[in-house]
N, C-alpha and C positions, 0 to 999 in steps of 0.2 A: 494937893494930895490926890493921888491916883486911886480910884476905886473901881472895882469890877462891877459890871451890870449883873442883875440877878440871873440872867440867862448864862453869862459867862461863869458865874459862881457855881451854877448847877452843873455845867460841863466839867469844871475842875473837880467837883465832888464826885461826879460819876466816874471820872478817870481814876481818881484816888481809890474809890471803892472797887473798881475793876482790878486795879493793880494789887490791892490788898487781898482780894479773893484768890487771885492767881498765885500770889506769894504763899498764901496759906496752904493752897493745894500742893504746891511744890514742896513746901516744908513738910507737910503730913506724909507725902510719898517719898521723902528723902532724896529729891532731885536737887542736891546741893549746888552743883555747878550751874544749872539753869536758874536757880534762885539768885545766886550771886550775880549772874549776867543781867537778870532783870532788875535787880537793885541798882546795879551800876548804870544801866542805860536809862532807867526811870528817875534816878536820883533820889529814890525813896528807900529807906531801910525798913525791913519787916520786923517789928517788935511786938510779938503776941501779947505781952504783958500790958501794953498801953493802948492796944487797938481794939479791945473788947471783942475778941474773936470767939466764935463758937465752932467746935469741931465739925468738919465736913460741910461747911456752908456752900462751897461751890458745887460739890457733888450733889447736895440736896437740890440746888437750883437746876442742875442738869437733869436730875431724875424727874423733877417737876415739869421741866420743859418737854422731856420725852413723853411723859404721861399726858400732858396737855395736847401735844401734837397727835398722839395716838387717838385721843378723844375727838379732836377736830376731824381727823380722817374718818373715824367711825360715824361721826355726826353728819358728814358730807354724803354718806351713802343713803340714797332715797329708799323709801319703802318698796317702790316698784322694782328697784334693782335687786332687793332681797328675794323677790318672788319671780325674778326672770328665769327662763328655762335653763340657762347655762349652756355649756358645750357638751354635756353628757359625759364628761371626764370625772368620775367619782368612784369611790370604792363600792363595789356592788357584788363581790363574790369572795368566798373564803379562800385565802391564799395558803395558809398552813395552820396547823393547830399544835401548840406546844403545851398541852394540858398536863403533861407529866412533870413540868417544872415545879408546880406547887405541891407536889407529893400528896395530892388528894385533898388538900385544904382549900377553903374558899379564897378566891382572889378578889380583893376588895378595891384595889386601885392599881392602875397600870400606867407606865410612862415609857414612851419610845421616842428617841431623838434622832437627828439626821445622821449621826455617825454610827447608828445601829445599836447604841446602848439601850438595853431594855431592863426595866426594873418593875417588879411585881410585889405589891404589899398584900399580905393576907392575914387570915385568922391565925391563931397560935403564935402570934408575934413574929411571923416569918417575913423576911425580905429576900427575894430571889433576884439576882442580877445575872445578866448574860450579855453576849455580844452577837447580834444578828449579822451574818455576812453581808458586807456592802461592796459593790452595788448589789441590790436585790435581783434575784433571778426569778422571773415570772414562770419560766419553764420548769425549773427544778428548785422549788422552795426547800429550805432545810427541814429535815425530818427530826434532827436531834442537834442540840448545841450544848457546849460545856457551860455549866452554870455554877454560881456560888450561892450558898444559903447562909443568911446572917440572922442572928437573933440577938438584937441589941436591947429591946424593950421587953416589957412583960405583958403588954396588951396587944390587941389586933392593930395592924398598921392601916391608917385611914387616909393618909395623904403622902404623896411623893412629888418632888420637883427637882430636876437636874439643874445645876448651876448654869447660867446662860453662856458663860465663856469657858468654864472648866468642867467639862462633861464627866469627869471622874468624881466630882463632888455631888453628893445627893442629900437633899433636905427631906426629912421624914417627920411624920406626926403620928401619934399613937393614942389608942383608947386608954392607956394608963396615965394620961394627962401630961405626957412629956413630948418634946420635939427634940430632934437631934440631927447632927450633920455627920455624914460618912464620907470617907475617901475610898472609892472602889479599887484604887490601885494598891491598897494595903489590906488584902483579904484576911490576913492573920490578925490584924488589929485595926479595923476600919473606923472605929469611933473617933471623931475629932472633938466634938463638944456636945453636951446634953443640956437641955433647958427644962426647968420644972416650974414654970410661972403661971400655969393654969390650974384650976380646981376641978375641971371636968374634962371629958373627951376633947382632944385637939383634933379638929376635923378638917382644917385647911392649913397649908403651909406653902408659901410661894416666894420666890426670889423677885427682887426688883430687876429691871432691865439690864442693869450693869453688874448685879451681884454685890453691890455695896451694902444693900439692905435685904432683909427678908421679913415676912410677916406671918403670924400664926393666928388662927381663929378657933374659938372653943365653944362648946355648949355652955360654958359658964358665962356667956354673953360678954366676953372680953376679946379684944384684939391686941396682940403684942407686936411691937415693931423693934427690930434689932438692926444694929449697924456694925460694920467691920471695924475692928480695933487696929488702926494704923496699918502697918505693913504685915501684920500677922494674919494667920488663917482663922483667928478667933473673932467671935461677935459678942456684943453686949446689948442688953435691952436699953432702949432710949425712950420708950413710950409704951404705956398700957392704957388702952381706951376701954372704958366700961359703958356698955349699952343697956344696962339694967334700968 
């Protein structure tokens, strides 16, 4: 009788698990041809019903890996490096002022990303979005830009975050206990989805590095984690952590 050593058995199980995770990812993202090719070459059929699969396993592993790598990079920075003089290249003067954008209301949160997309959240439940001309001109900064004003929620906007890969998608959090996602390319009907899972002000809202997940934090001492639903643009809550 031929038997595998424990080390060989471990390698076989690792290969099986790797193939299962990749098959699951291909299935969830509807890569049917790639899935069929992998099943044919590996000689293993992907049958979710008998494989005890949890949605988004591979994506979760990838997100954890990215977070761990970022943590290791940050941990590798010594304290002395943090206080080193640097090269003198830093923002040290006012470039331009676009104070008229908020129509006189308080600006509570601001986000600007590399493509020039600018979002401002303020009191009176206002979100102002605009596009700063790219590349930036240090000699002639813009004195005026065309902007859109949105009023989706009922309370002041406390947090904003642009999607990491789809810069037209904006995640928002409000004092009226809600979080919501907007599509800035649809100014007439920008709301994609709203979430009402907190009992007090939602003060933080952040995307994961891939946009597969996002998280919200509230004064109710809870954190909600949401995950993308398949190939749609909608998200669902997968976890709520209570820090009370």
